[in-house]
C-alpha positions as CSV (number, residue, x, y, z in Angstrom):
1,M,121.4,165.6,73.3
2,K,120.0,161.8,73.3
3,S,116.4,163.5,74.4
4,N,115.8,165.4,71.4
5,E,117.3,162.7,68.7
6,T,114.2,160.3,70.0
7,Y,111.5,162.7,70.4
8,T,108.8,162.1,68.5
9,P,105.2,164.2,69.1
10,I,102.4,162.5,70.0
11,Q,99.3,162.8,67.2
12,R,96.2,162.3,67.4
13,D,92.6,162.9,65.7
14,I,90.7,165.8,66.9
15,S,87.2,165.5,66.1
16,E,85.1,168.6,64.9
17,K,83.0,167.9,68.2
18,E,86.1,168.3,70.4
19,I,87.5,171.4,68.2
20,I,84.3,172.8,68.8
21,K,84.1,172.5,72.9
22,H,87.7,174.1,73.0
23,S,86.6,176.9,70.9
24,V,83.6,177.8,72.9
25,A,85.0,177.4,76.3
26,K,88.1,180.0,74.8
27,I,85.7,182.2,73.5
28,L,83.8,182.3,77.1
29,R,86.9,183.0,78.8
30,L,87.4,186.0,76.2
31,A,83.6,187.3,77.1
32,Q,84.3,186.9,80.6
33,L,87.9,189.1,80.6
34,M,86.1,191.3,78.6
35,I,83.0,191.8,80.7
36,E,85.7,192.0,83.6
37,N,87.2,195.4,81.4
38,G,84.3,196.7,80.9
39,K,84.2,196.1,77.1
40,F,80.4,194.8,76.8
41,D,80.8,195.4,73.3
42,L,83.1,192.8,72.7
43,A,81.6,190.6,75.1
44,R,78.5,190.6,73.1
45,E,80.3,189.7,70.1
46,L,82.5,187.2,71.7
47,V,78.9,185.3,73.5
48,K,77.1,185.7,69.8
49,E,80.0,183.6,68.0
50,G,80.0,181.4,70.9
51,L,76.2,180.7,71.0
52,A,76.4,179.9,67.2
53,L,78.9,177.0,67.6
54,D,77.2,175.8,70.7
55,P,73.6,177.2,71.2
56,S,73.1,174.7,74.3
57,N,76.2,176.2,76.4
58,K,74.9,177.1,79.5
59,D,77.7,179.6,80.7
60,L,77.5,181.8,77.2
61,L,73.2,181.7,77.9
62,A,73.8,182.7,81.6
63,I,75.7,186.1,80.1
64,E,73.6,186.4,77.4
65,K,70.5,186.3,79.7
66,K,72.1,189.2,82.1
67,W,71.6,192.0,79.4
């Protein structure tokens, strides 16, 4: 197949800031899923982990404030 022979993956450097942003977004979504499924202890741990990476994240702070 010709396209497989000419395919070159795009590589770029990812900054630490971008990594943290995506990690916090992932943690937030997991925390929301844990809350939806009644797993509040796991959600609390995830919120704590996310706030350690981004202490000013409004979504995580809003979840934390509810407790």
